[in-house]
Structure formats: C-alpha cells, structure tokens
N, C-alpha and C positions, 0 to 999 in steps of 0.2 A: 396641548393642545387644547385644550377647554376652549380655551375663547375663539380659536378657527373651526370649530365643530358647527356646522351648520343646520339645525336643526324644524323642520318645515314640518309646522303643526297639522295632521291630520284631521279636513273639513267635514263630516258625514253622518250623520243618525247616527250608526254604530258609534263615532266620540264619542258624540251629546253625551248620548246615555251613560257610554262610562262615566264619564268626566264628573254627571251630575247623580249618579246611586255611592259611588265607590271612589268619586274623585283622583282618577286617574286617567290620563290625559295620554294621544297617541302624538308620533309623531314619525318622520323619515327620515333618519340618516341614515349618513355613509356606511358602505360595506368596512370600514375596517374599524365601525367606531367598537369601541365594549363595553359593560356597563357603568365601571367606576370613571371611561371621558364622561357615557352619556347625564350619567346624577351630575357630573361636577358643572356640567355647564348646563343643565334645566336647571338645578344651585343659584350658579352666577349670572344667569340671563336671564330669570324673570323674579331674583330674589323670593326666594321658594327653600322648603328642608323637604327633600328627597325620602320618600320611605323603601322604597323596595326598586328597584327596575329590570323588564323584561327583554326581552331582544326575539323576535321573529322573523325569518326570512323567505320571503313571499319568488314565486318564481316568477314569471313572466310565464302569459297567455300566448298562445300560439296563434297567430290572425292570417289571415290573409287578402293583403293590399292585392286593388281591382283598380288598372291601369287604360289606362287611352288602348280604346277596340275592343278593348273588351278582354284585357291582357290580363294573368295574375299572377300577382309575386306572393311566397310564401316567406313571413314576419312572423319573429318573435318582440311583444313587448320587452323593457329591462326589467329585471331584477330588481325587486325596493326591500333596504331591510325596516322592518318595523320596530322601533321602541316605542313599549306600555310604561311609561312613569307615573307611578302612585304614590302621591306623596301623603305625608304624617297630621292625620286626620284637626281639618279648623284651617290650613294654607287651601289659595284657590288661586289659582290662573285669570288673568281678563280674556283669554283666548276665545268664551264667544259670548262678551260681553252686549255683542248685540242686539243677540238674540235673548238677553237678562234683558236688556232696553228697554225691547219692544216690551214681552212682557207685564214690563210694569207698567208702560207705558197703557193699553187696553186695559188694567185692571181699577185706572187711573180714568177713566174713559167711561168704563160702568161704576 
C-alpha cells in the first residue's frame, strides 16, 4: 500500500517553520493510512530515513454557501488527516527548495 499512498505536502508558514526547526514535514494523507504505511511511503518516495510519524485528524469547518438571489445553504468542509513526519538528523526533503533557492540568490546579490 505504501507505493499507492498519496502524500500531499502541506505548504504553509507553519509547515516551513517545522521543517527548518526540527526536521518535521507535514503531509495530507488518506483517512485509512496508519503510521507504518506513511513512514514506508515517505521513505520510498523521497529516499530518506524516518524517525517518527504522528497523525492528526482535523474536522472540517462549518461554512455557509451563498447562492443566487440571497439564498444560503449550510455546508461543511471535508475532514483532513495530517501526518507529521520527523526525519533523522542530517536528512532533508526538497519540498521547500524554491524558498531556499530564493534566499541563496538574495544573499549572492548583497
């Protein structure tokens, strides 16, 4: 199942700060995924060694959809399962490579 597991990286300021500070990367995974399958999928797809995996279930928020002519409808965003994957020291993933390249380019121009 690990090759079939879809790993969608969460690209946000909080995820970037976690990756820089502690080597923890955040992914959206399917609701049926467990820690072992996530660890295997990350290790195979990114060629890194995984130290630990934590999973979090995030409930979808209630929203109000406004349709034509002022009609409104109550709805709910879909639930999400996040995987916090911590790598062993010295390992890195190229998820935020564009941000690091921009920082390097700014340092060279100064």
